[in-house]
C-alpha positions in Angstrom: 1.9 18.2 -8.6 -1.8 18.9 -8.8 -1.0 20.4 -12.6 1.0 17.7 -13.6 -1.6 14.9 -12.2 -4.3 16.7 -14.2 -2.3 16.4 -17.1 -1.0 12.8 -16.4 -4.8 11.6 -16.1 -6.6 13.8 -18.6 -8.7 11.8 -20.9 -6.9 8.5 -19.6 -8.3 5.1 -19.2 -7.5 3.4 -15.8 -7.9 0.4 -14.2 -7.8 -0.2 -9.8 -7.5 -3.8 -9.0 -8.8 -4.4 -5.7 -10.7 -1.3 -6.5 -13.3 -1.4 -3.6 -10.7 -2.3 -1.0 -9.3 0.7 1.5 -6.5 1.5 -0.6 -8.2 0.8 -3.6 -11.2 2.6 -3.2 -9.3 5.8 -2.2 -7.2 5.9 -5.2 -10.5 5.9 -7.2 -12.0 8.5 -5.1 -8.8 10.6 -5.7 -8.6 10.1 -9.5 -12.0 11.2 -10.0 -10.9 14.7 -9.1 -8.7 15.0 -12.0 -11.5 13.8 -14.6 -10.0 10.9 -16.5 -11.7 9.6 -19.6 -12.5 6.1 -17.8 -11.8 4.7 -14.6 -12.5 0.8 -14.3 -12.7 -0.4 -10.7 -12.3 -4.1 -10.6 -12.9 -6.3 -7.5 -14.4 -9.9 -6.3 -16.1 -8.1 -3.6 -20.0 -8.1 -5.0 -21.4 -6.2 -1.7 -18.4 -3.7 -1.3 -18.7 -2.9 -5.1 -22.6 -2.2 -4.4 -21.8 -0.2 -1.5 -19.1 1.8 -3.7 -21.8 2.7 -6.3 -24.4 3.9 -3.7 -21.4 6.1 -2.0 -20.2 7.6 -5.7 -23.5 7.5 -7.1 -23.7 7.5 -10.9 -20.7 8.9 -13.1 -20.6 8.4 -16.3 -16.8 7.8 -16.3 -17.0 5.2 -13.8 -17.2 1.6 -14.8 -17.7 -1.4 -12.1 -16.2 -4.7 -13.0 -16.4 -8.3 -10.8 -13.4 -10.3 -11.4 -10.7 -11.9 -9.6 -6.9 -11.4 -10.5 -6.8 -15.2 -10.1 -8.8 -15.0 -13.6 -6.1 -13.9 -16.3 -8.9 -13.6 -19.1 -11.0 -11.7 -17.2 -8.0 -9.4 -16.6 -7.1 -9.6 -20.1 -10.8 -8.2 -21.3 -10.8 -5.6 -18.5 -7.2 -3.8 -19.2 -8.3 -3.5 -22.8 -7.5 0.2 -23.8 -6.2 0.9 -20.7 -3.6 3.5 -20.1 -2.7 3.3 -16.1 -3.0 0.1 -14.1 -3.3 0.3 -9.9 -2.9 -3.0 -8.7 -3.8 -2.9 -5.1 -5.8 -6.5 -4.9 -4.2 -8.7 -2.6 -5.0 -11.2 0.3 -3.3 -8.9 3.2 -4.3 -10.3 6.7 -1.3 -11.7 8.2 -2.9 -14.4 10.3 -5.2 -15.6 7.7 -2.5 -15.7 5.1 -0.6 -17.6 7.7 -3.6 -20.1 8.0 -4.1 -20.5 4.3 -1.1 -20.0 2.5 -1.5 -21.3 -0.7 -4.6 -19.0 -1.0 -2.1 -16.1 -0.5 0.2 -17.5 -3.3 -2.7 -17.9 -5.4 -4.0 -14.1 -5.2 -0.6 -12.5 -4.3 1.7 -14.2 -6.4 0.0 -15.8 -9.5 -2.8 -13.2 -9.9 0.1 -10.3 -9.6 1.4 -12.6 -12.6 -1.7 -12.2 -14.2 -1.6 -8.5 -14.0 1.3 -8.3 -16.1 0.6 -10.6 -18.7 -2.6 -8.7 -19.3 -0.7 -5.3 -19.0 1.5 -6.7 -21.2 -1.0 -7.9 -23.7 -3.0 -4.5 -23.8 0.2 -2.6 -24.0 -0.7 -0.5 -21.1 1.7 2.3 -20.3 2.6 2.1 -16.4 1.5 -0.4 -13.7 2.1 0.6 -10.0 2.1 -2.2 -7.6 0.7 -1.8 -4.2 3.1 -3.5 -1.5 4.0 -3.6 1.9 6.6 -3.4 4.8 5.9 -6.9 5.4 7.6 -7.8 2.0 11.0 -6.4 3.7 13.1 -9.7 4.9 9.5 -11.4 5.7 8.6 -13.5 8.2 5.2 -14.6 7.5 3.5 -16.0 4.6 1.9 -12.6 3.5 5.3 -11.0 3.5 6.9 -13.4 1.7 3.9 -13.8 -1.4 4.1 -9.2 -1.3 7.9 -10.1 -1.7 7.6 -12.6 -4.7 5.0 -9.9 -6.1 7.3 -7.1 -5.9 10.1 -9.2 -7.7 7.5 -10.1 -10.4 6.7 -6.4 -10.7 10.1 -4.9 -11.1 11.6 -8.1 -13.3 8.8 -7.7 -15.4 10.7 -4.4 -16.8 13.4 -7.0 -17.9 11.5 -9.3 -19.9 9.1 -7.0 -21.7 10.6 -7.0 -24.9 10.0 -3.8 -27.2 6.7 -3.1 -25.2 7.0 0.0 -23.2 5.1 -0.6 -20.1 6.3 0.6 -17.4 6.4 -1.5 -14.0 7.0 0.0 -10.4 6.1 -0.7 -6.8 5.3 1.7 -3.6 5.7 0.0 -0.1 3.4 1.0 2.4 3.7 1.2 6.4 0.7 0.9 8.4 -2.1 3.4 7.0 -4.1 4.9 9.7 -7.5 3.6 10.1 -7.5 1.3 7.2 -9.9 -1.6 7.0 -8.6 -4.1 9.4 -6.1 -2.0 11.2 -5.6 -1.9 14.6 -6.9 1.5 15.8 -10.5 0.5 14.5 -10.4 -2.8 16.5 -9.5 -1.0 19.7 -12.5 1.5 19.0 -14.8 -1.5 19.0 -13.2 -3.0 22.1 -13.7 0.2 24.0 -16.9 0.8 22.7 -18.3 -2.2 24.4 -15.9 -1.7 27.4 -13.9 -5.1 26.4 -10.4 -5.6 27.4 -7.8 -3.7 24.7 -5.6 -6.6 23.8 -2.3 -5.6 22.9 0.5 -7.9 21.1 3.3 -6.2 22.7 3.3 -2.4 23.7 7.3 -2.4 22.7 6.4 -3.0 19.1 7.4 -0.4 16.9 5.3 0.5 13.7 5.5 2.9 10.7 2.3 4.8 10.4 1.4 7.0 7.2 -2.3 8.5 6.8 -4.6 8.0 3.4 -3.8 11.1 2.0 0.1 10.3 2.4 -0.7 7.4 0.7 -2.6 8.4 -2.3 0.3 10.9 -2.7 3.2 8.6 -2.6 1.0 6.3 -5.1 0.2 9.3 -7.4 4.0 10.7 -7.1 5.5 7.3 -8.1 2.9 7.2 -11.2 4.6 10.6 -12.1 8.1 10.0 -11.8 8.4 6.1 -12.2 10.9 4.8 -15.2 10.6 1.3 -14.5 11.7 -1.2 -11.8 11.7 1.4 -8.9 10.5 0.8 -5.4 9.2 3.8 -4.0 9.1 4.2 0.0 7.3 7.2 1.7 9.2 8.7 4.9 7.3 8.3 7.8 6.9 8.8 11.4 7.4 5.7 13.7 5.1 4.9 16.4 5.6 2.7 19.7 2.6 0.4 20.0 2.0 1.0 23.6 2.0 4.9 23.1 -0.7 4.4 20.3 -2.7 2.3 22.6 -2.9 4.7 25.5 -3.6 7.5 22.9 -6.7 5.8 21.4 -8.0 4.7 24.9 -7.8 8.1 26.2 -9.8 9.2 23.0 -12.4 6.8 22.6 -13.0 6.2 26.4 -14.0 10.2 26.5 -16.3 9.5 23.2 -18.1 6.6 24.9 -18.4 8.0 28.3 -16.0 6.3 30.3 -13.1 7.0 32.5 -9.5 5.9 30.7 -9.0 4.2 33.9 -11.7 1.9 33.5 -10.3 0.2 29.9 -8.4 -2.4 30.9 -5.2 -3.8 28.9 -4.1 -7.3 28.2 -0.6 -7.8 26.7 -1.5 -11.3 24.5 2.1 -11.6 22.8 2.8 -11.2 18.9 0.3 -12.9 16.5 2.1 -15.6 14.1 4.2 -13.9 11.5 4.5 -10.2 13.4 7.9 -8.5 13.8 8.6 -6.3 17.0 9.7 -3.6 14.3 9.2 -3.2 11.2 11.4 -2.7 8.0 11.1 -0.7 4.8 14.2 -0.9 3.1 17.2 -3.5 3.4 21.0 -2.8 3.7 21.4 -4.3 0.2 18.6 -2.0 -1.2 19.7 0.9 0.4 23.0 0.7 -1.8 21.0 1.2 -5.0 18.6 4.1 -3.1 18.4 7.6 -3.7 16.2 10.2 -1.8 14.4 13.4 -2.0 12.8 15.4 0.9 10.0 12.8 1.7 10.6 9.4 -0.3 13.3 7.0 -0.9 13.5 5.3 -4.3 15.4 2.0 -4.4 16.5 1.7 -8.1 16.9 -1.5 -10.0 20.5 -3.2 -10.3 22.4 -2.3 -13.1 23.1 -5.6 -13.9 19.6 -5.9 -15.1 19.8 -3.5 -18.1 17.9 -0.5 -16.5 20.7 2.1 -15.8 18.7 4.3 -14.1 20.6 7.2 -11.8 20.4 10.0 -9.3 20.1 12.7 -12.3 17.0 11.0 -13.4 15.0 12.2 -10.4 14.4 16.0 -9.8 15.6 17.2 -6.3 17.3 13.8 -5.5 20.2 12.9 -3.8 22.0 9.6 -3.0 20.5 8.2 -0.3 22.7 8.2 3.2 20.5 5.5 5.1 22.4 2.1 5.5 18.8 0.5 6.1 15.4 2.1 6.8 13.5 0.2 9.8 11.3 1.2 12.7 13.9 0.4 15.2 16.1 3.0 13.8 13.5 6.0 13.6 13.5 8.0 16.5 9.7 7.6 18.0 7.4 10.1 17.8 6.2 11.8 21.3 2.6 10.9 22.9 1.3 14.3 21.8 2.9 13.8 18.2 0.9 10.5 18.2 -2.3 12.2 19.3 -1.7 15.0 16.4 -1.0 12.1 14.0 -4.0 10.1 14.5 -6.5 12.7 15.5 -5.3 16.0 14.3 
């Protein structure tokens, strides 16, 4: 795939919205290896932008743009001459979106529509939207807004007219060690010998590494034809097992005995599920799969007639749905390897 990506990105101009965030910044760092002509890092976080400039140093093909996806005019200017857009900007913290629902709508829904409009205005070749398992059968504001963002992105393929822009989504599980994830929170609690707060040890979660995340994003970029949702097949971890592994690892790091770290079950936060979903039963009816990814194809009624033979080494998916309730849990030993290698 490396050679294919080299050919894909060579001399290309690329924009990453939310480019200083956890996923966006990793996309940027990975893109640099393929020597594109320009990478524009679009962010409304001035401090994170400054720190990223310091981290990456001065590179002739990097452009740091301050702006917000709520501002369509700014996006249109930022996308001038761009070939590929990675749309990673979002409000993603479930409790914060619960308490500030219309702010989530303005960023995740209206902001995504602005990305679409700006891409069509500039005849961008491909737009890859970064989505989340929370968008599947959503029970919280963040998930509902991300579902609408997915619908906006996939449906943009149906009304774009003669323009050739391809719009597709990638749908993630939980990214290990991402900003705001539970593992850094646990480490901080252990470091100061505080009680570990667990929502529910029976909760199950899909887990993926940053490397897996970027691989999925780039693979989607290579094969996207418009309207698909790409999902990585990934391991499922029980929160109780993850907690025990993290306590053992960081208690030793900070010179405590694991038995010294207390645990408290606080119950699910507003909008949290006991198990996660990455593909619904209705989506499974239009799904194909390869060894490592699921691809939900757009419904034929929308006029995009994609089929299994359009994707190399693929087959019709046998899954009826894809949830963390149905996938076999990894063992404690496997959890430790997944998290810490």
